[in-house]
DRENGU-446350 format. One record per residue (C-alpha): residue number from 1; x, y, z. Coordinates in Angstrom, 3 decimals, decimal comma, always signed. Each point is the difference from the previous one (the first is absolute). Example, Ala and Ser with C-alpha at 12.3 -4.5 7.8 and 13.67 -1.06 7.14 Angstrom:
2
<rec num="1" c1="+12,300" c2="-4,500" c3="+7,800"/>
<rec num="2" c1="+1,370" c2="+3,440" c3="-0,660"/>
END
This chain:
206
<rec num="1" c1="+85,217" c2="+88,911" c3="+116,814"/>
<rec num="2" c1="+0,585" c2="-1,824" c3="-3,241"/>
<rec num="3" c1="+3,193" c2="+0,849" c3="-2,157"/>
<rec num="4" c1="-1,301" c2="+1,795" c3="-3,153"/>
<rec num="5" c1="+0,256" c2="-2,491" c3="-3,082"/>
<rec num="6" c1="+2,701" c2="+0,514" c3="-2,038"/>
<rec num="7" c1="+0,053" c2="+2,400" c3="-3,293"/>
<rec num="8" c1="-0,305" c2="-1,451" c3="-3,528"/>
<rec num="9" c1="+3,680" c2="-0,054" c3="-1,872"/>
<rec num="10" c1="+0,230" c2="+1,145" c3="-3,491"/>
<rec num="11" c1="+3,132" c2="+0,153" c3="-2,156"/>
<rec num="12" c1="-0,802" c2="+2,393" c3="-3,375"/>
<rec num="13" c1="+3,044" c2="-0,319" c3="-2,434"/>
<rec num="14" c1="+0,376" c2="+1,316" c3="-3,621"/>
<rec num="15" c1="+2,523" c2="+0,391" c3="-2,696"/>
<rec num="16" c1="+1,051" c2="+3,786" c3="-0,225"/>
<rec num="17" c1="-2,720" c2="+1,815" c3="-1,625"/>
<rec num="18" c1="-2,603" c2="-2,016" c3="+0,308"/>
<rec num="19" c1="-1,669" c2="+2,551" c3="+2,216"/>
<rec num="20" c1="+0,151" c2="-1,836" c3="+3,286"/>
<rec num="21" c1="+0,612" c2="+2,849" c3="+1,809"/>
<rec num="22" c1="-2,637" c2="+2,268" c3="-1,475"/>
<rec num="23" c1="-2,668" c2="-3,155" c3="+1,066"/>
<rec num="24" c1="+1,181" c2="-0,362" c3="+3,334"/>
<rec num="25" c1="-0,512" c2="+3,859" c3="+0,406"/>
<rec num="26" c1="-3,507" c2="-0,936" c3="-1,570"/>
<rec num="27" c1="-0,911" c2="-2,534" c3="+2,422"/>
<rec num="28" c1="+1,296" c2="+1,768" c3="+3,213"/>
<rec num="29" c1="-2,103" c2="+2,786" c3="-0,736"/>
<rec num="30" c1="-3,059" c2="-1,838" c3="-0,672"/>
<rec num="31" c1="+0,959" c2="-2,479" c3="+3,122"/>
<rec num="32" c1="+1,479" c2="+1,361" c3="+3,376"/>
<rec num="33" c1="-0,614" c2="-3,615" c3="+1,282"/>
<rec num="34" c1="+3,715" c2="-0,514" c3="-1,902"/>
<rec num="35" c1="+2,986" c2="+1,512" c3="+1,103"/>
<rec num="36" c1="+3,093" c2="+0,323" c3="-2,093"/>
<rec num="37" c1="+3,142" c2="-0,953" c3="+1,512"/>
<rec num="38" c1="+2,968" c2="+2,603" c3="-1,001"/>
<rec num="39" c1="+2,827" c2="-2,387" c3="-1,775"/>
<rec num="40" c1="+3,604" c2="+1,780" c3="+0,911"/>
<rec num="41" c1="+1,608" c2="+0,895" c3="-2,895"/>
<rec num="42" c1="+3,782" c2="+1,263" c3="-1,234"/>
<rec num="43" c1="-1,299" c2="+1,514" c3="-2,729"/>
<rec num="44" c1="-0,048" c2="+4,109" c3="-0,857"/>
<rec num="45" c1="-4,001" c2="+1,299" c3="+0,715"/>
<rec num="46" c1="-1,965" c2="+0,219" c3="-3,566"/>
<rec num="47" c1="-1,393" c2="+3,394" c3="-0,234"/>
<rec num="48" c1="-2,973" c2="+0,760" c3="+2,547"/>
<rec num="49" c1="+1,077" c2="-3,338" c3="+2,422"/>
<rec num="50" c1="+0,348" c2="+1,017" c3="+3,648"/>
<rec num="51" c1="+2,093" c2="-1,890" c3="+2,669"/>
<rec num="52" c1="-1,899" c2="-2,168" c3="+1,951"/>
<rec num="53" c1="-3,396" c2="+0,158" c3="-2,078"/>
<rec num="54" c1="+1,401" c2="-1,589" c3="-3,225"/>
<rec num="55" c1="+2,725" c2="-1,560" c3="+1,064"/>
<rec num="56" c1="+3,147" c2="+0,265" c3="+2,980"/>
<rec num="57" c1="+2,587" c2="+1,337" c3="-1,970"/>
<rec num="58" c1="+3,136" c2="-1,295" c3="+1,324"/>
<rec num="59" c1="+4,080" c2="-0,396" c3="-0,509"/>
<rec num="60" c1="+1,239" c2="-3,311" c3="-1,936"/>
<rec num="61" c1="+2,227" c2="-0,151" c3="+3,585"/>
<rec num="62" c1="-3,559" c2="+0,477" c3="+2,412"/>
<rec num="63" c1="-1,653" c2="-2,254" c3="-2,315"/>
<rec num="64" c1="+2,862" c2="-2,503" c3="+0,485"/>
<rec num="65" c1="+0,428" c2="+0,670" c3="+3,623"/>
<rec num="66" c1="-4,311" c2="-1,186" c3="+0,228"/>
<rec num="67" c1="+0,418" c2="-3,370" c3="-1,639"/>
<rec num="68" c1="+2,650" c2="-0,995" c3="+1,798"/>
<rec num="69" c1="-1,847" c2="+0,679" c3="+3,179"/>
<rec num="70" c1="-2,662" c2="-2,322" c3="-1,480"/>
<rec num="71" c1="-2,593" c2="+2,813" c3="-0,492"/>
<rec num="72" c1="-1,577" c2="-0,629" c3="-2,915"/>
<rec num="73" c1="-2,448" c2="-2,755" c3="-0,618"/>
<rec num="74" c1="+0,910" c2="+0,383" c3="-3,920"/>
<rec num="75" c1="+2,915" c2="+1,533" c3="-2,241"/>
<rec num="76" c1="+1,070" c2="+0,588" c3="-3,512"/>
<rec num="77" c1="+1,837" c2="+1,849" c3="-2,302"/>
<rec num="78" c1="-1,841" c2="+1,352" c3="-2,851"/>
<rec num="79" c1="+1,783" c2="+2,049" c3="-2,337"/>
<rec num="80" c1="+2,972" c2="+0,839" c3="+1,892"/>
<rec num="81" c1="-2,126" c2="+1,241" c3="+2,959"/>
<rec num="82" c1="-0,686" c2="-2,185" c3="+2,951"/>
<rec num="83" c1="-3,847" c2="-0,536" c3="+1,709"/>
<rec num="84" c1="-0,870" c2="-1,388" c3="+3,295"/>
<rec num="85" c1="-3,024" c2="-0,556" c3="+1,850"/>
<rec num="86" c1="+0,152" c2="+0,496" c3="+4,147"/>
<rec num="87" c1="-1,000" c2="-2,908" c3="+1,314"/>
<rec num="88" c1="-1,089" c2="+1,523" c3="+4,002"/>
<rec num="89" c1="-2,241" c2="+1,841" c3="-1,714"/>
<rec num="90" c1="-1,843" c2="-2,426" c3="-2,320"/>
<rec num="91" c1="-0,276" c2="-2,416" c3="+3,090"/>
<rec num="92" c1="-1,009" c2="+2,555" c3="+2,214"/>
<rec num="93" c1="-2,805" c2="+1,089" c3="-2,362"/>
<rec num="94" c1="-1,225" c2="-2,872" c3="-0,884"/>
<rec num="95" c1="+0,138" c2="-1,596" c3="+3,572"/>
<rec num="96" c1="-2,640" c2="+3,199" c3="+0,861"/>
<rec num="97" c1="-2,462" c2="-1,443" c3="-2,872"/>
<rec num="98" c1="+0,893" c2="+2,663" c3="-2,633"/>
<rec num="99" c1="+0,415" c2="-0,737" c3="-3,276"/>
<rec num="100" c1="+3,396" c2="+0,671" c3="-1,561"/>
<rec num="101" c1="+0,852" c2="+0,161" c3="-3,663"/>
<rec num="102" c1="+3,380" c2="-0,087" c3="-1,563"/>
<rec num="103" c1="+1,099" c2="+1,704" c3="-3,233"/>
<rec num="104" c1="+3,352" c2="-2,102" c3="-1,066"/>
<rec num="105" c1="+1,685" c2="-2,054" c3="-2,814"/>
<rec num="106" c1="-0,676" c2="-3,564" c3="-0,695"/>
<rec num="107" c1="+4,030" c2="-0,574" c3="+1,759"/>
<rec num="108" c1="-1,600" c2="+1,474" c3="+3,379"/>
<rec num="109" c1="-3,155" c2="-1,993" c3="-0,872"/>
<rec num="110" c1="+1,527" c2="-3,285" c3="+0,136"/>
<rec num="111" c1="+1,316" c2="+0,774" c3="+3,061"/>
<rec num="112" c1="-3,022" c2="+1,065" c3="+1,921"/>
<rec num="113" c1="-1,912" c2="-3,221" c3="-1,149"/>
<rec num="114" c1="+3,058" c2="-2,243" c3="+1,732"/>
<rec num="115" c1="-0,890" c2="+1,700" c3="+3,543"/>
<rec num="116" c1="-3,587" c2="+0,876" c3="-0,331"/>
<rec num="117" c1="-1,539" c2="-2,326" c3="-2,239"/>
<rec num="118" c1="-3,049" c2="+1,436" c3="+0,286"/>
<rec num="119" c1="+0,325" c2="+3,085" c3="-1,473"/>
<rec num="120" c1="-1,940" c2="+0,417" c3="-3,572"/>
<rec num="121" c1="+2,273" c2="+0,981" c3="-2,797"/>
<rec num="122" c1="-1,671" c2="+2,056" c3="-2,427"/>
<rec num="123" c1="+1,820" c2="+0,405" c3="-3,547"/>
<rec num="124" c1="-0,588" c2="+3,120" c3="-2,261"/>
<rec num="125" c1="+0,644" c2="-0,610" c3="-3,783"/>
<rec num="126" c1="+0,153" c2="+2,804" c3="-2,697"/>
<rec num="127" c1="-2,500" c2="-1,009" c3="-2,863"/>
<rec num="128" c1="+3,386" c2="-0,211" c3="-2,630"/>
<rec num="129" c1="+3,629" c2="+0,898" c3="+0,554"/>
<rec num="130" c1="-0,454" c2="+2,652" c3="-2,720"/>
<rec num="131" c1="-2,431" c2="+1,683" c3="+2,666"/>
<rec num="132" c1="+2,626" c2="-0,668" c3="+2,660"/>
<rec num="133" c1="+2,555" c2="+2,211" c3="-2,208"/>
<rec num="134" c1="-2,425" c2="+2,486" c3="-0,810"/>
<rec num="135" c1="-0,864" c2="+0,335" c3="+4,104"/>
<rec num="136" c1="+3,580" c2="+0,390" c3="+0,576"/>
<rec num="137" c1="+0,878" c2="+2,614" c3="-2,399"/>
<rec num="138" c1="-2,500" c2="+1,932" c3="+0,786"/>
<rec num="139" c1="+1,089" c2="+0,437" c3="+3,479"/>
<rec num="140" c1="+3,095" c2="+1,760" c3="-1,205"/>
<rec num="141" c1="+1,684" c2="-0,422" c3="+2,949"/>
<rec num="142" c1="+2,727" c2="-2,883" c3="-1,862"/>
<rec num="143" c1="+2,581" c2="+0,465" c3="-2,616"/>
<rec num="144" c1="-0,968" c2="-2,511" c3="-2,732"/>
<rec num="145" c1="+3,025" c2="-2,596" c3="+0,976"/>
<rec num="146" c1="-2,000" c2="-0,054" c3="+3,281"/>
<rec num="147" c1="-3,019" c2="-0,417" c3="-1,443"/>
<rec num="148" c1="+0,873" c2="-2,799" c3="-2,365"/>
<rec num="149" c1="+2,070" c2="-1,805" c3="+3,301"/>
<rec num="150" c1="-3,425" c2="+0,244" c3="+1,480"/>
<rec num="151" c1="-2,008" c2="-1,991" c3="-2,574"/>
<rec num="152" c1="+2,601" c2="-2,638" c3="-0,139"/>
<rec num="153" c1="-0,481" c2="-0,425" c3="+3,872"/>
<rec num="154" c1="-3,747" c2="+0,240" c3="-0,215"/>
<rec num="155" c1="+0,517" c2="-2,752" c3="-2,595"/>
<rec num="156" c1="+1,489" c2="-2,258" c3="+2,627"/>
<rec num="157" c1="-2,506" c2="+0,918" c3="+2,612"/>
<rec num="158" c1="-2,741" c2="-0,539" c3="-1,797"/>
<rec num="159" c1="+1,202" c2="-4,065" c3="-0,004"/>
<rec num="160" c1="-1,115" c2="+0,337" c3="+3,215"/>
<rec num="161" c1="-3,545" c2="+0,403" c3="+0,135"/>
<rec num="162" c1="-0,906" c2="-3,617" c3="+0,708"/>
<rec num="163" c1="+1,549" c2="+0,190" c3="+3,302"/>
<rec num="164" c1="-2,698" c2="+2,351" c3="+0,917"/>
<rec num="165" c1="-3,841" c2="-0,169" c3="+1,491"/>
<rec num="166" c1="-1,812" c2="+2,322" c3="-2,411"/>
<rec num="167" c1="+0,621" c2="+1,938" c3="-3,285"/>
<rec num="168" c1="-1,086" c2="+2,991" c3="-1,155"/>
<rec num="169" c1="+0,339" c2="+1,341" c3="-3,311"/>
<rec num="170" c1="+0,402" c2="+3,818" c3="-0,029"/>
<rec num="171" c1="-1,962" c2="+0,995" c3="-3,353"/>
<rec num="172" c1="-2,373" c2="+2,258" c3="+1,179"/>
<rec num="173" c1="+0,964" c2="+1,584" c3="+3,206"/>
<rec num="174" c1="-3,510" c2="+0,219" c3="+1,793"/>
<rec num="175" c1="-0,520" c2="-3,419" c3="-1,012"/>
<rec num="176" c1="+3,295" c2="-0,961" c3="+1,731"/>
<rec num="177" c1="-0,827" c2="+1,855" c3="+3,258"/>
<rec num="178" c1="-3,199" c2="-1,509" c3="+0,155"/>
<rec num="179" c1="+1,460" c2="-3,379" c3="+0,007"/>
<rec num="180" c1="+2,942" c2="+0,870" c3="+2,004"/>
<rec num="181" c1="-3,075" c2="+0,959" c3="+2,963"/>
<rec num="182" c1="-1,660" c2="-3,265" c3="-1,042"/>
<rec num="183" c1="+2,639" c2="-2,424" c3="+0,788"/>
<rec num="184" c1="+0,578" c2="+2,047" c3="+3,263"/>
<rec num="185" c1="-3,676" c2="-0,519" c3="+1,088"/>
<rec num="186" c1="+0,094" c2="-3,401" c3="-0,878"/>
<rec num="187" c1="+2,968" c2="-0,726" c3="+2,275"/>
<rec num="188" c1="-2,080" c2="+1,302" c3="+2,673"/>
<rec num="189" c1="-2,359" c2="-2,546" c3="-0,664"/>
<rec num="190" c1="+2,016" c2="-2,986" c3="-0,034"/>
<rec num="191" c1="-1,397" c2="-2,658" c3="+2,270"/>
<rec num="192" c1="+3,069" c2="-0,470" c3="+2,231"/>
<rec num="193" c1="-0,380" c2="+4,456" c3="+0,894"/>
<rec num="194" c1="-3,750" c2="-0,454" c3="+0,646"/>
<rec num="195" c1="+0,197" c2="-2,986" c3="+1,808"/>
<rec num="196" c1="+2,398" c2="+1,956" c3="+2,423"/>
<rec num="197" c1="-1,685" c2="+3,076" c3="-0,156"/>
<rec num="198" c1="-3,805" c2="-1,245" c3="+0,226"/>
<rec num="199" c1="+0,802" c2="-3,412" c3="+2,138"/>
<rec num="200" c1="-2,685" c2="+0,556" c3="+2,722"/>
<rec num="201" c1="-2,796" c2="+1,018" c3="-3,017"/>
<rec num="202" c1="+1,088" c2="-2,735" c3="-2,230"/>
<rec num="203" c1="-0,042" c2="-2,751" c3="+2,899"/>
<rec num="204" c1="-3,165" c2="+1,474" c3="+1,437"/>
<rec num="205" c1="-1,944" c2="-0,666" c3="-3,366"/>
<rec num="206" c1="+1,798" c2="-3,420" c3="-0,347"/>
END
């Protein structure tokens, strides 16, 4: 029995407030073939978030122990909180032929590129910093000084956009969602992927 063809690996990053999480949720609802890696984090759950569904919420002590044990494919500190992706789950899912998506910041994306250069990098941009500020304020979950700090960080994060393969401007949500789905479909049709999946068919027609 032939081993399954490895799945596609997607990494989606964005500054806080650009709509990354909402776009990823829309993709997962539209394409059940994409599987989201659930990150570990030390931050507190936001209203409506559930442990094991949105994140694995852990203490800083537990996070440090996992990192020291080499359990993370990538890890980073963002806005004072720690985030990490469990490598074993990602490798197992990709090896089983499932498409995997990581929703992480640019620091984590850079670490993933070094270890998995085949990963498809996607960066989500807001249409403007003014719009980004409005979206952050509209959350009503952060204090004004927190929002101002996030905007300063966002400017720095946007400076890493050139490190990614695709860029989506999230001006119109529905259009941005279609763009994200199109990138996933296109990645599945790359020559290297199709050659592995349909080797016999392609060879038979040569």
